[in-house]
Gaussian input, Z-matrix of N, CA and C with variables (Angstrom, degrees):
# hf/3-21g

backbone

0 1
 N
 C     1     B1
 C     2     B2     1     A1
 N     3     B3     2     A2     1     D1
 C     4     B4     3     A3     2     D2
 C     5     B5     4     A4     3     D3
 N     6     B6     5     A5     4     D4
 C     7     B7     6     A6     5     D5
 C     8     B8     7     A7     6     D6
 N     9     B9     8     A8     7     D7
 C    10    B10     9     A9     8     D8
 C    11    B11    10    A10     9     D9
 N    12    B12    11    A11    10    D10
 C    13    B13    12    A12    11    D11
 C    14    B14    13    A13    12    D12
 N    15    B15    14    A14    13    D13
 C    16    B16    15    A15    14    D14
 C    17    B17    16    A16    15    D15
 N    18    B18    17    A17    16    D16
 C    19    B19    18    A18    17    D17
 C    20    B20    19    A19    18    D18
 N    21    B21    20    A20    19    D19
 C    22    B22    21    A21    20    D20
 C    23    B23    22    A22    21    D21
 N    24    B24    23    A23    22    D22
 C    25    B25    24    A24    23    D23
 C    26    B26    25    A25    24    D24
 N    27    B27    26    A26    25    D25
 C    28    B28    27    A27    26    D26
 C    29    B29    28    A28    27    D27
 N    30    B30    29    A29    28    D28
 C    31    B31    30    A30    29    D29
 C    32    B32    31    A31    30    D30
 N    33    B33    32    A32    31    D31
 C    34    B34    33    A33    32    D32
 C    35    B35    34    A34    33    D33
 N    36    B36    35    A35    34    D34
 C    37    B37    36    A36    35    D35
 C    38    B38    37    A37    36    D36
 N    39    B39    38    A38    37    D37
 C    40    B40    39    A39    38    D38
 C    41    B41    40    A40    39    D39
 N    42    B42    41    A41    40    D40
 C    43    B43    42    A42    41    D41
 C    44    B44    43    A43    42    D42
 N    45    B45    44    A44    43    D43
 C    46    B46    45    A45    44    D44
 C    47    B47    46    A46    45    D45
 N    48    B48    47    A47    46    D46
 C    49    B49    48    A48    47    D47
 C    50    B50    49    A49    48    D48
 N    51    B51    50    A50    49    D49
 C    52    B52    51    A51    50    D50
 C    53    B53    52    A52    51    D51
 N    54    B54    53    A53    52    D52
 C    55    B55    54    A54    53    D53
 C    56    B56    55    A55    54    D54
 N    57    B57    56    A56    55    D55
 C    58    B58    57    A57    56    D56
 C    59    B59    58    A58    57    D57
 N    60    B60    59    A59    58    D58
 C    61    B61    60    A60    59    D59
 C    62    B62    61    A61    60    D60
 N    63    B63    62    A62    61    D61
 C    64    B64    63    A63    62    D62
 C    65    B65    64    A64    63    D63
 N    66    B66    65    A65    64    D64
 C    67    B67    66    A66    65    D65
 C    68    B68    67    A67    66    D66
 N    69    B69    68    A68    67    D67
 C    70    B70    69    A69    68    D68
 C    71    B71    70    A70    69    D69
 N    72    B72    71    A71    70    D70
 C    73    B73    72    A72    71    D71
 C    74    B74    73    A73    72    D72
 N    75    B75    74    A74    73    D73
 C    76    B76    75    A75    74    D74
 C    77    B77    76    A76    75    D75
 N    78    B78    77    A77    76    D76
 C    79    B79    78    A78    77    D77
 C    80    B80    79    A79    78    D78
 N    81    B81    80    A80    79    D79
 C    82    B82    81    A81    80    D80
 C    83    B83    82    A82    81    D81
 N    84    B84    83    A83    82    D82
 C    85    B85    84    A84    83    D83
 C    86    B86    85    A85    84    D84
 N    87    B87    86    A86    85    D85
 C    88    B88    87    A87    86    D86
 C    89    B89    88    A88    87    D87
 N    90    B90    89    A89    88    D88
 C    91    B91    90    A90    89    D89
 C    92    B92    91    A91    90    D90
 N    93    B93    92    A92    91    D91
 C    94    B94    93    A93    92    D92
 C    95    B95    94    A94    93    D93
 N    96    B96    95    A95    94    D94
 C    97    B97    96    A96    95    D95
 C    98    B98    97    A97    96    D96
 N    99    B99    98    A98    97    D97
 C   100   B100    99    A99    98    D98
 C   101   B101   100   A100    99    D99
 N   102   B102   101   A101   100   D100
 C   103   B103   102   A102   101   D101
 C   104   B104   103   A103   102   D102
 N   105   B105   104   A104   103   D103
 C   106   B106   105   A105   104   D104
 C   107   B107   106   A106   105   D105
 N   108   B108   107   A107   106   D106
 C   109   B109   108   A108   107   D107
 C   110   B110   109   A109   108   D108
 N   111   B111   110   A110   109   D109
 C   112   B112   111   A111   110   D110
 C   113   B113   112   A112   111   D111
 N   114   B114   113   A113   112   D112
 C   115   B115   114   A114   113   D113
 C   116   B116   115   A115   114   D114
 N   117   B117   116   A116   115   D115
 C   118   B118   117   A117   116   D116
 C   119   B119   118   A118   117   D117
 N   120   B120   119   A119   118   D118
 C   121   B121   120   A120   119   D119
 C   122   B122   121   A121   120   D120
 N   123   B123   122   A122   121   D121
 C   124   B124   123   A123   122   D122
 C   125   B125   124   A124   123   D123
 N   126   B126   125   A125   124   D124
 C   127   B127   126   A126   125   D125
 C   128   B128   127   A127   126   D126
 N   129   B129   128   A128   127   D127
 C   130   B130   129   A129   128   D128
 C   131   B131   130   A130   129   D129
 N   132   B132   131   A131   130   D130
 C   133   B133   132   A132   131   D131
 C   134   B134   133   A133   132   D132
 N   135   B135   134   A134   133   D133
 C   136   B136   135   A135   134   D134
 C   137   B137   136   A136   135   D135
 N   138   B138   137   A137   136   D136
 C   139   B139   138   A138   137   D137
 C   140   B140   139   A139   138   D138
 N   141   B141   140   A140   139   D139
 C   142   B142   141   A141   140   D140
 C   143   B143   142   A142   141   D141
 N   144   B144   143   A143   142   D142
 C   145   B145   144   A144   143   D143
 C   146   B146   145   A145   144   D144
 N   147   B147   146   A146   145   D145
 C   148   B148   147   A147   146   D146
 C   149   B149   148   A148   147   D147
 N   150   B150   149   A149   148   D148
 C   151   B151   150   A150   149   D149
 C   152   B152   151   A151   150   D150
 N   153   B153   152   A152   151   D151
 C   154   B154   153   A153   152   D152
 C   155   B155   154   A154   153   D153
 N   156   B156   155   A155   154   D154
 C   157   B157   156   A156   155   D155
 C   158   B158   157   A157   156   D156
 N   159   B159   158   A158   157   D157
 C   160   B160   159   A159   158   D158
 C   161   B161   160   A160   159   D159
 N   162   B162   161   A161   160   D160
 C   163   B163   162   A162   161   D161
 C   164   B164   163   A163   162   D162
 N   165   B165   164   A164   163   D163
 C   166   B166   165   A165   164   D164
 C   167   B167   166   A166   165   D165
 N   168   B168   167   A167   166   D166
 C   169   B169   168   A168   167   D167
 C   170   B170   169   A169   168   D168
 N   171   B171   170   A170   169   D169
 C   172   B172   171   A171   170   D170
 C   173   B173   172   A172   171   D171
 N   174   B174   173   A173   172   D172
 C   175   B175   174   A174   173   D173
 C   176   B176   175   A175   174   D174
 N   177   B177   176   A176   175   D175
 C   178   B178   177   A177   176   D176
 C   179   B179   178   A178   177   D177
 N   180   B180   179   A179   178   D178
 C   181   B181   180   A180   179   D179
 C   182   B182   181   A181   180   D180
 N   183   B183   182   A182   181   D181
 C   184   B184   183   A183   182   D182
 C   185   B185   184   A184   183   D183
 N   186   B186   185   A185   184   D184
 C   187   B187   186   A186   185   D185
 C   188   B188   187   A187   186   D186
 N   189   B189   188   A188   187   D187
 C   190   B190   189   A189   188   D188
 C   191   B191   190   A190   189   D189
 N   192   B192   191   A191   190   D190
 C   193   B193   192   A192   191   D191
 C   194   B194   193   A193   192   D192
 N   195   B195   194   A194   193   D193
 C   196   B196   195   A195   194   D194
 C   197   B197   196   A196   195   D195
 N   198   B198   197   A197   196   D196
 C   199   B199   198   A198   197   D197
 C   200   B200   199   A199   198   D198
 N   201   B201   200   A200   199   D199
 C   202   B202   201   A201   200   D200
 C   203   B203   202   A202   201   D201
 N   204   B204   203   A203   202   D202
 C   205   B205   204   A204   203   D203
 C   206   B206   205   A205   204   D204
 N   207   B207   206   A206   205   D205
 C   208   B208   207   A207   206   D206
 C   209   B209   208   A208   207   D207
 N   210   B210   209   A209   208   D208
 C   211   B211   210   A210   209   D209
 C   212   B212   211   A211   210   D210
 N   213   B213   212   A212   211   D211
 C   214   B214   213   A213   212   D212
 C   215   B215   214   A214   213   D213
 N   216   B216   215   A215   214   D214
 C   217   B217   216   A216   215   D215
 C   218   B218   217   A217   216   D216
 N   219   B219   218   A218   217   D217
 C   220   B220   219   A219   218   D218
 C   221   B221   220   A220   219   D219
 N   222   B222   221   A221   220   D220
 C   223   B223   222   A222   221   D221
 C   224   B224   223   A223   222   D222
 N   225   B225   224   A224   223   D223
 C   226   B226   225   A225   224   D224
 C   227   B227   226   A226   225   D225
 N   228   B228   227   A227   226   D226
 C   229   B229   228   A228   227   D227
 C   230   B230   229   A229   228   D228
 N   231   B231   230   A230   229   D229
 C   232   B232   231   A231   230   D230
 C   233   B233   232   A232   231   D231
 N   234   B234   233   A233   232   D232
 C   235   B235   234   A234   233   D233
 C   236   B236   235   A235   234   D234
 N   237   B237   236   A236   235   D235
 C   238   B238   237   A237   236   D236
 C   239   B239   238   A238   237   D237
 N   240   B240   239   A239   238   D238
 C   241   B241   240   A240   239   D239
 C   242   B242   241   A241   240   D240
 N   243   B243   242   A242   241   D241
 C   244   B244   243   A243   242   D242
 C   245   B245   244   A244   243   D243
 N   246   B246   245   A245   244   D244
 C   247   B247   246   A246   245   D245
 C   248   B248   247   A247   246   D246
 N   249   B249   248   A248   247   D247
 C   250   B250   249   A249   248   D248
 C   251   B251   250   A250   249   D249
 N   252   B252   251   A251   250   D250
 C   253   B253   252   A252   251   D251
 C   254   B254   253   A253   252   D252
 N   255   B255   254   A254   253   D253
 C   256   B256   255   A255   254   D254
 C   257   B257   256   A256   255   D255
 N   258   B258   257   A257   256   D256
 C   259   B259   258   A258   257   D257
 C   260   B260   259   A259   258   D258
 N   261   B261   260   A260   259   D259
 C   262   B262   261   A261   260   D260
 C   263   B263   262   A262   261   D261
 N   264   B264   263   A263   262   D262
 C   265   B265   264   A264   263   D263
 C   266   B266   265   A265   264   D264
 N   267   B267   266   A266   265   D265
 C   268   B268   267   A267   266   D266
 C   269   B269   268   A268   267   D267
 N   270   B270   269   A269   268   D268
 C   271   B271   270   A270   269   D269
 C   272   B272   271   A271   270   D270
 N   273   B273   272   A272   271   D271
 C   274   B274   273   A273   272   D272
 C   275   B275   274   A274   273   D273
 N   276   B276   275   A275   274   D274
 C   277   B277   276   A276   275   D275
 C   278   B278   277   A277   276   D276
 N   279   B279   278   A278   277   D277
 C   280   B280   279   A279   278   D278
 C   281   B281   280   A280   279   D279
 N   282   B282   281   A281   280   D280
 C   283   B283   282   A282   281   D281
 C   284   B284   283   A283   282   D282
 N   285   B285   284   A284   283   D283
 C   286   B286   285   A285   284   D284
 C   287   B287   286   A286   285   D285
 N   288   B288   287   A287   286   D286
 C   289   B289   288   A288   287   D287
 C   290   B290   289   A289   288   D288
 N   291   B291   290   A290   289   D289
 C   292   B292   291   A291   290   D290
 C   293   B293   292   A292   291   D291
 N   294   B294   293   A293   292   D292
 C   295   B295   294   A294   293   D293
 C   296   B296   295   A295   294   D294
 N   297   B297   296   A296   295   D295
 C   298   B298   297   A297   296   D296
 C   299   B299   298   A298   297   D297
 N   300   B300   299   A299   298   D298
 C   301   B301   300   A300   299   D299
 C   302   B302   301   A301   300   D300
 N   303   B303   302   A302   301   D301
 C   304   B304   303   A303   302   D302
 C   305   B305   304   A304   303   D303
 N   306   B306   305   A305   304   D304
 C   307   B307   306   A306   305   D305
 C   308   B308   307   A307   306   D306
 N   309   B309   308   A308   307   D307
 C   310   B310   309   A309   308   D308
 C   311   B311   310   A310   309   D309
 N   312   B312   311   A311   310   D310
 C   313   B313   312   A312   311   D311
 C   314   B314   313   A313   312   D312
 N   315   B315   314   A314   313   D313
 C   316   B316   315   A315   314   D314
 C   317   B317   316   A316   315   D315
 N   318   B318   317   A317   316   D316
 C   319   B319   318   A318   317   D317
 C   320   B320   319   A319   318   D318
 N   321   B321   320   A320   319   D319
 C   322   B322   321   A321   320   D320
 C   323   B323   322   A322   321   D321
 N   324   B324   323   A323   322   D322
 C   325   B325   324   A324   323   D323
 C   326   B326   325   A325   324   D324
 N   327   B327   326   A326   325   D325
 C   328   B328   327   A327   326   D326
 C   329   B329   328   A328   327   D327
 N   330   B330   329   A329   328   D328
 C   331   B331   330   A330   329   D329
 C   332   B332   331   A331   330   D330

   B1=1.4034
   B2=1.6289
   B3=1.3028
   B4=1.3721
   B5=1.4638
   B6=1.3243
   B7=1.5788
   B8=1.5026
   B9=1.3202
   B10=1.5222
   B11=1.5432
   B12=1.3300
   B13=1.4928
   B14=1.5865
   B15=1.2935
   B16=1.4307
   B17=1.4812
   B18=1.3878
   B19=1.4794
   B20=1.4920
   B21=1.3762
   B22=1.4483
   B23=1.4819
   B24=1.3576
   B25=1.4038
   B26=1.5009
   B27=1.2510
   B28=1.5381
   B29=1.5811
   B30=1.3785
   B31=1.5474
   B32=1.4625
   B33=1.4151
   B34=1.3436
   B35=1.5366
   B36=1.2841
   B37=1.4645
   B38=1.6501
   B39=1.3209
   B40=1.4514
   B41=1.5249
   B42=1.4403
   B43=1.3231
   B44=1.4451
   B45=1.2748
   B46=1.4867
   B47=1.5973
   B48=1.3294
   B49=1.4793
   B50=1.4794
   B51=1.2987
   B52=1.5568
   B53=1.4998
   B54=1.3030
   B55=1.5105
   B56=1.4277
   B57=1.3746
   B58=1.4214
   B59=1.6210
   B60=1.2660
   B61=1.4695
   B62=1.4293
   B63=1.3186
   B64=1.4855
   B65=1.5726
   B66=1.2545
   B67=1.3835
   B68=1.4877
   B69=1.3788
   B70=1.3695
   B71=1.4075
   B72=1.3500
   B73=1.4980
   B74=1.4444
   B75=1.4488
   B76=1.3283
   B77=1.4801
   B78=1.3925
   B79=1.3967
   B80=1.5507
   B81=1.3287
   B82=1.4611
   B83=1.6157
   B84=1.3062
   B85=1.4826
   B86=1.5019
   B87=1.3624
   B88=1.4239
   B89=1.5167
   B90=1.3750
   B91=1.4754
   B92=1.6148
   B93=1.2874
   B94=1.4462
   B95=1.5664
   B96=1.2498
   B97=1.5903
   B98=1.4822
   B99=1.3309
   B100=1.4867
   B101=1.5117
   B102=1.2722
   B103=1.3894
   B104=1.4851
   B105=1.3663
   B106=1.3479
   B107=1.6408
   B108=1.1961
   B109=1.4774
   B110=1.5977
   B111=1.3382
   B112=1.3361
   B113=1.5343
   B114=1.4391
   B115=1.4472
   B116=1.5757
   B117=1.2833
   B118=1.4028
   B119=1.5692
   B120=1.2734
   B121=1.4852
   B122=1.4515
   B123=1.2767
   B124=1.5114
   B125=1.5560
   B126=1.3104
   B127=1.4927
   B128=1.5556
   B129=1.3717
   B130=1.5406
   B131=1.5096
   B132=1.3639
   B133=1.4553
   B134=1.5507
   B135=1.4249
   B136=1.4443
   B137=1.5055
   B138=1.3066
   B139=1.5987
   B140=1.5974
   B141=1.1837
   B142=1.5496
   B143=1.4640
   B144=1.4095
   B145=1.4809
   B146=1.5596
   B147=1.2464
   B148=1.4727
   B149=1.6073
   B150=1.3754
   B151=1.3204
   B152=1.6735
   B153=1.2875
   B154=1.4950
   B155=1.4344
   B156=1.3599
   B157=1.4914
   B158=1.4908
   B159=1.2711
   B160=1.4369
   B161=1.4901
   B162=1.4055
   B163=1.4216
   B164=1.5585
   B165=1.3268
   B166=1.3426
   B167=1.4811
   B168=1.4024
   B169=1.4880
   B170=1.4346
   B171=1.3836
   B172=1.5438
   B173=1.5808
   B174=1.3436
   B175=1.4089
   B176=1.6667
   B177=1.3522
   B178=1.4248
   B179=1.3686
   B180=1.4081
   B181=1.4810
   B182=1.5222
   B183=1.4407
   B184=1.4107
   B185=1.5578
   B186=1.3163
   B187=1.5178
   B188=1.4806
   B189=1.3019
   B190=1.4641
   B191=1.6100
   B192=1.3395
   B193=1.5000
   B194=1.5601
   B195=1.2862
   B196=1.4216
   B197=1.4849
   B198=1.3624
   B199=1.5011
   B200=1.5728
   B201=1.3078
   B202=1.4988
   B203=1.6027
   B204=1.4064
   B205=1.3854
   B206=1.5052
   B207=1.2139
   B208=1.5374
   B209=1.5788
   B210=1.2842
   B211=1.4431
   B212=1.5008
   B213=1.3807
   B214=1.5050
   B215=1.5242
   B216=1.3464
   B217=1.5272
   B218=1.5279
   B219=1.4651
   B220=1.4415
   B221=1.5266
   B222=1.3727
   B223=1.4983
   B224=1.6018
   B225=1.3087
   B226=1.4250
   B227=1.5462
   B228=1.3458
   B229=1.5180
   B230=1.4550
   B231=1.4695
   B232=1.3796
   B233=1.5532
   B234=1.3292
   B235=1.4737
   B236=1.4879
   B237=1.3175
   B238=1.5206
   B239=1.5831
   B240=1.2852
   B241=1.5076
   B242=1.5057
   B243=1.3880
   B244=1.5292
   B245=1.5801
   B246=1.2306
   B247=1.4900
   B248=1.5102
   B249=1.2425
   B250=1.4581
   B251=1.4986
   B252=1.3611
   B253=1.4766
   B254=1.5753
   B255=1.2663
   B256=1.5155
   B257=1.5934
   B258=1.2086
   B259=1.4922
   B260=1.5222
   B261=1.3839
   B262=1.5428
   B263=1.5178
   B264=1.2211
   B265=1.4823
   B266=1.5621
   B267=1.4423
   B268=1.4810
   B269=1.5197
   B270=1.3312
   B271=1.3823
   B272=1.4712
   B273=1.4676
   B274=1.3291
   B275=1.4491
   B276=1.3433
   B277=1.5165
   B278=1.5328
   B279=1.3780
   B280=1.4208
   B281=1.5110
   B282=1.4295
   B283=1.4578
   B284=1.4698
   B285=1.2899
   B286=1.5779
   B287=1.5032
   B288=1.2410
   B289=1.5563
   B290=1.4795
   B291=1.3247
   B292=1.3975
   B293=1.5021
   B294=1.3242
   B295=1.4411
   B296=1.5404
   B297=1.3474
   B298=1.5030
   B299=1.5880
   B300=1.2655
   B301=1.5086
   B302=1.4780
   B303=1.2428
   B304=1.4357
   B305=1.5973
   B306=1.3619
   B307=1.4003
   B308=1.5576
   B309=1.2855
   B310=1.4832
   B311=1.5236
   B312=1.2642
   B313=1.4660
   B314=1.4985
   B315=1.3151
   B316=1.4308
   B317=1.4950
   B318=1.2599
   B319=1.5701
   B320=1.4697
   B321=1.3439
   B322=1.5527
   B323=1.4728
   B324=1.4857
   B325=1.4102
   B326=1.4959
   B327=1.3712
   B328=1.4382
   B329=1.5010
   B330=1.3327
   B331=1.5235
   B332=1.4989
   A1=107.54
   A2=121.23
   A3=120.52
   A4=114.09
   A5=118.86
   A6=117.59
   A7=106.37
   A8=120.11
   A9=120.85
   A10=107.10
   A11=114.04
   A12=115.92
   A13=106.61
   A14=114.83
   A15=114.57
   A16=111.45
   A17=116.05
   A18=117.35
   A19=110.45
   A20=118.78
   A21=120.36
   A22=115.59
   A23=118.78
   A24=125.77
   A25=111.93
   A26=117.59
   A27=121.94
   A28=106.50
   A29=116.29
   A30=114.06
   A31=109.14
   A32=118.92
   A33=118.51
   A34=113.42
   A35=115.88
   A36=119.48
   A37=109.47
   A38=114.55
   A39=114.34
   A40=115.24
   A41=117.24
   A42=121.97
   A43=116.75
   A44=119.77
   A45=128.16
   A46=105.63
   A47=117.07
   A48=111.02
   A49=113.47
   A50=116.07
   A51=119.02
   A52=108.02
   A53=117.68
   A54=117.59
   A55=115.52
   A56=113.59
   A57=119.02
   A58=109.22
   A59=121.18
   A60=120.78
   A61=112.43
   A62=116.98
   A63=127.44
   A64=103.59
   A65=125.48
   A66=121.41
   A67=113.01
   A68=122.89
   A69=123.32
   A70=114.90
   A71=121.72
   A72=123.16
   A73=112.05
   A74=121.05
   A75=123.19
   A76=110.62
   A77=116.58
   A78=124.05
   A79=111.00
   A80=119.63
   A81=119.32
   A82=108.40
   A83=114.89
   A84=116.61
   A85=112.32
   A86=116.01
   A87=122.00
   A88=109.53
   A89=115.75
   A90=120.54
   A91=106.32
   A92=112.16
   A93=117.82
   A94=107.15
   A95=112.26
   A96=119.38
   A97=106.86
   A98=114.98
   A99=118.61
   A100=118.50
   A101=119.86
   A102=127.55
   A103=109.92
   A104=121.96
   A105=123.39
   A106=108.31
   A107=118.61
   A108=123.57
   A109=103.69
   A110=119.52
   A111=121.77
   A112=115.03
   A113=107.25
   A114=115.39
   A115=106.74
   A116=127.34
   A117=126.49
   A118=116.67
   A119=112.26
   A120=119.80
   A121=109.48
   A122=115.71
   A123=123.44
   A124=109.87
   A125=120.57
   A126=122.86
   A127=109.34
   A128=111.59
   A129=111.48
   A130=117.63
   A131=114.28
   A132=122.89
   A133=110.07
   A134=116.20
   A135=115.31
   A136=113.94
   A137=112.03
   A138=117.77
   A139=106.07
   A140=115.97
   A141=120.41
   A142=110.90
   A143=112.73
   A144=115.60
   A145=112.40
   A146=120.12
   A147=120.14
   A148=111.49
   A149=118.38
   A150=122.98
   A151=102.68
   A152=114.72
   A153=111.44
   A154=113.72
   A155=121.54
   A156=125.12
   A157=106.36
   A158=117.59
   A159=123.58
   A160=114.97
   A161=116.18
   A162=115.82
   A163=116.49
   A164=120.63
   A165=120.93
   A166=114.44
   A167=111.61
   A168=109.61
   A169=118.34
   A170=115.40
   A171=119.67
   A172=110.30
   A173=116.13
   A174=124.70
   A175=109.06
   A176=113.70
   A177=117.22
   A178=114.81
   A179=119.90
   A180=127.84
   A181=99.51
   A182=106.20
   A183=120.55
   A184=118.81
   A185=109.21
   A186=115.78
   A187=111.80
   A188=118.24
   A189=119.55
   A190=111.09
   A191=118.69
   A192=122.13
   A193=104.73
   A194=120.63
   A195=121.54
   A196=112.22
   A197=113.66
   A198=110.76
   A199=113.73
   A200=108.56
   A201=113.90
   A202=108.25
   A203=116.32
   A204=117.73
   A205=113.09
   A206=121.94
   A207=125.13
   A208=108.41
   A209=120.81
   A210=122.28
   A211=112.92
   A212=112.00
   A213=117.49
   A214=108.66
   A215=116.47
   A216=121.13
   A217=104.42
   A218=118.27
   A219=116.93
   A220=115.99
   A221=114.15
   A222=111.15
   A223=107.04
   A224=119.21
   A225=118.86
   A226=107.36
   A227=115.14
   A228=119.79
   A229=111.71
   A230=117.75
   A231=120.12
   A232=116.92
   A233=113.43
   A234=118.66
   A235=112.84
   A236=119.45
   A237=121.75
   A238=109.00
   A239=111.68
   A240=118.65
   A241=111.34
   A242=113.65
   A243=119.61
   A244=103.59
   A245=117.95
   A246=116.66
   A247=111.45
   A248=113.66
   A249=124.55
   A250=108.64
   A251=116.06
   A252=117.83
   A253=106.19
   A254=118.42
   A255=119.79
   A256=117.15
   A257=111.28
   A258=119.66
   A259=118.44
   A260=111.75
   A261=117.30
   A262=114.32
   A263=120.92
   A264=115.98
   A265=119.35
   A266=105.58
   A267=116.17
   A268=112.99
   A269=120.52
   A270=123.71
   A271=114.62
   A272=116.50
   A273=122.38
   A274=111.36
   A275=120.72
   A276=123.04
   A277=107.86
   A278=116.51
   A279=115.47
   A280=118.83
   A281=109.12
   A282=111.13
   A283=120.76
   A284=110.65
   A285=117.26
   A286=110.63
   A287=119.32
   A288=122.33
   A289=111.84
   A290=117.89
   A291=122.74
   A292=111.03
   A293=112.96
   A294=119.55
   A295=117.86
   A296=109.17
   A297=116.91
   A298=111.59
   A299=115.72
   A300=122.03
   A301=108.01
   A302=118.94
   A303=125.67
   A304=105.56
   A305=116.17
   A306=122.74
   A307=111.83
   A308=113.06
   A309=124.27
   A310=106.54
   A311=119.12
   A312=119.20
   A313=114.64
   A314=112.79
   A315=116.51
   A316=117.67
   A317=111.32
   A318=117.96
   A319=108.44
   A320=118.06
   A321=121.51
   A322=114.83
   A323=107.84
   A324=116.50
   A325=111.98
   A326=121.54
   A327=122.84
   A328=113.37
   A329=116.44
   A330=112.92
   A331=108.69
   D1=-29.94
   D2=177.74
   D3=-69.70
   D4=-27.35
   D5=175.78
   D6=-70.20
   D7=-34.33
   D8=-178.31
   D9=-66.67
   D10=-46.25
   D11=-178.10
   D12=-61.29
   D13=-42.03
   D14=-177.05
   D15=-64.15
   D16=-38.15
   D17=176.05
   D18=-58.88
   D19=-45.57
   D20=178.27
   D21=-53.79
   D22=-44.58
   D23=173.16
   D24=-60.06
   D25=-47.88
   D26=-177.95
   D27=-62.52
   D28=-39.19
   D29=-174.53
   D30=-67.36
   D31=-37.56
   D32=179.22
   D33=-71.25
   D34=-34.30
   D35=178.87
   D36=-68.04
   D37=-45.76
   D38=178.24
   D39=-65.67
   D40=-37.29
   D41=169.08
   D42=-54.96
   D43=-40.74
   D44=179.71
   D45=-69.18
   D46=-37.32
   D47=176.44
   D48=-72.43
   D49=-28.42
   D50=177.57
   D51=-71.09
   D52=-30.51
   D53=179.45
   D54=-76.15
   D55=-16.03
   D56=177.93
   D57=-90.19
   D58=-8.72
   D59=172.51
   D60=-87.09
   D61=137.38
   D62=-171.19
   D63=-68.97
   D64=-39.92
   D65=-174.11
   D66=-74.09
   D67=-18.74
   D68=170.02
   D69=-91.53
   D70=-17.58
   D71=177.96
   D72=-62.52
   D73=-29.84
   D74=-177.14
   D75=-68.86
   D76=-30.79
   D77=-176.53
   D78=-88.08
   D79=-33.93
   D80=-170.83
   D81=-90.36
   D82=-44.24
   D83=-178.75
   D84=-100.36
   D85=156.29
   D86=-179.53
   D87=-69.08
   D88=-46.60
   D89=176.08
   D90=-111.63
   D91=162.58
   D92=179.81
   D93=-84.11
   D94=131.55
   D95=-173.70
   D96=-81.81
   D97=160.78
   D98=176.13
   D99=-69.95
   D100=160.08
   D101=-176.42
   D102=-59.22
   D103=-36.46
   D104=-179.10
   D105=-68.71
   D106=-41.45
   D107=-176.92
   D108=-67.16
   D109=-38.18
   D110=178.13
   D111=-58.00
   D112=-45.36
   D113=-177.68
   D114=-73.10
   D115=-28.11
   D116=164.14
   D117=-55.76
   D118=-51.01
   D119=171.91
   D120=-45.67
   D121=-66.19
   D122=-174.58
   D123=-53.88
   D124=-48.71
   D125=178.04
   D126=-56.36
   D127=-51.35
   D128=-179.55
   D129=-59.50
   D130=-36.34
   D131=177.03
   D132=-62.55
   D133=-48.27
   D134=-178.50
   D135=-70.62
   D136=-35.27
   D137=177.06
   D138=-60.12
   D139=-51.72
   D140=-175.65
   D141=-54.69
   D142=-51.48
   D143=-179.81
   D144=-66.46
   D145=-34.31
   D146=179.31
   D147=-70.00
   D148=-32.60
   D149=-174.47
   D150=-79.70
   D151=-39.85
   D152=179.17
   D153=-68.55
   D154=-25.77
   D155=177.08
   D156=-70.06
   D157=-51.44
   D158=-179.34
   D159=-56.14
   D160=-48.02
   D161=174.91
   D162=-68.89
   D163=-30.12
   D164=173.56
   D165=-65.94
   D166=-45.57
   D167=176.20
   D168=-67.71
   D169=-26.30
   D170=176.41
   D171=-62.86
   D172=-41.57
   D173=-167.34
   D174=-88.13
   D175=-33.93
   D176=-172.41
   D177=-106.48
   D178=-20.17
   D179=-175.86
   D180=97.57
   D181=169.12
   D182=-176.59
   D183=-58.92
   D184=-54.51
   D185=-174.65
   D186=-70.92
   D187=-52.22
   D188=-176.93
   D189=-77.70
   D190=-25.63
   D191=-178.33
   D192=-73.69
   D193=-44.94
   D194=179.71
   D195=-67.94
   D196=-40.24
   D197=-178.62
   D198=-67.08
   D199=-33.50
   D200=179.81
   D201=-70.34
   D202=-42.80
   D203=-179.13
   D204=-67.90
   D205=-38.83
   D206=171.03
   D207=-57.57
   D208=-48.12
   D209=-179.20
   D210=-56.88
   D211=-44.46
   D212=-176.79
   D213=-70.42
   D214=-34.46
   D215=-179.10
   D216=-66.05
   D217=-44.00
   D218=-177.85
   D219=-62.66
   D220=-35.05
   D221=-177.48
   D222=-83.73
   D223=-21.86
   D224=179.10
   D225=-74.14
   D226=-40.82
   D227=173.72
   D228=-55.58
   D229=-42.85
   D230=176.01
   D231=-60.12
   D232=-41.85
   D233=177.35
   D234=-68.03
   D235=-40.66
   D236=178.66
   D237=-66.49
   D238=-39.29
   D239=-177.69
   D240=-64.90
   D241=-37.35
   D242=-179.68
   D243=-75.39
   D244=-39.94
   D245=177.16
   D246=-56.83
   D247=-53.25
   D248=-175.01
   D249=-56.23
   D250=-40.94
   D251=-170.76
   D252=-81.13
   D253=-42.48
   D254=-173.60
   D255=-94.85
   D256=-41.75
   D257=-177.10
   D258=-139.98
   D259=63.26
   D260=-176.66
   D261=-61.10
   D262=-26.05
   D263=177.69
   D264=-74.57
   D265=-14.49
   D266=179.20
   D267=-87.86
   D268=-4.00
   D269=-177.71
   D270=-52.89
   D271=-47.87
   D272=-177.16
   D273=-67.59
   D274=-37.46
   D275=176.51
   D276=-64.25
   D277=-39.82
   D278=-179.75
   D279=-68.84
   D280=-26.79
   D281=165.11
   D282=-62.89
   D283=-41.26
   D284=175.10
   D285=-60.86
   D286=-44.02
   D287=174.45
   D288=-59.97
   D289=-46.10
   D290=-179.95
   D291=-59.13
   D292=-50.64
   D293=177.52
   D294=-53.93
   D295=-43.14
   D296=173.82
   D297=-63.59
   D298=-37.35
   D299=175.88
   D300=-63.88
   D301=-44.54
   D302=-175.22
   D303=-63.69
   D304=-44.41
   D305=178.80
   D306=-53.90
   D307=-52.83
   D308=-175.50
   D309=-63.78
   D310=-46.38
   D311=178.38
   D312=-62.22
   D313=-36.30
   D314=172.48
   D315=-61.34
   D316=-47.69
   D317=177.46
   D318=-60.20
   D319=-44.42
   D320=-179.59
   D321=-55.26
   D322=-46.36
   D323=-175.78
   D324=-70.18
   D325=-27.04
   D326=179.15
   D327=-88.87
   D328=-2.18
   D329=175.38
   D330=-95.71

């Protein structure tokens, strides 16, 4: 379950990085966003990735944690790449769904 939660976090982080790139903004948003907002998307994406890596390494150790983190990042990148290729307007909706899934998994794991 931890790997699925990590995938959800990686999906949101990589989507945020994609939203910060000007070439994807034309596809994702109706209007191009400002440079300041683009920078906020980039910073948020990198911070989320960094925090998820640190938490995974803390709980699983360096070797297993980094391996699991990279695996989840890989599959999240595949999902974001496929969404950007075939349904870029649905990326924000997918992030809402993934965030709800993360919340449900978090509640289940705490019970």
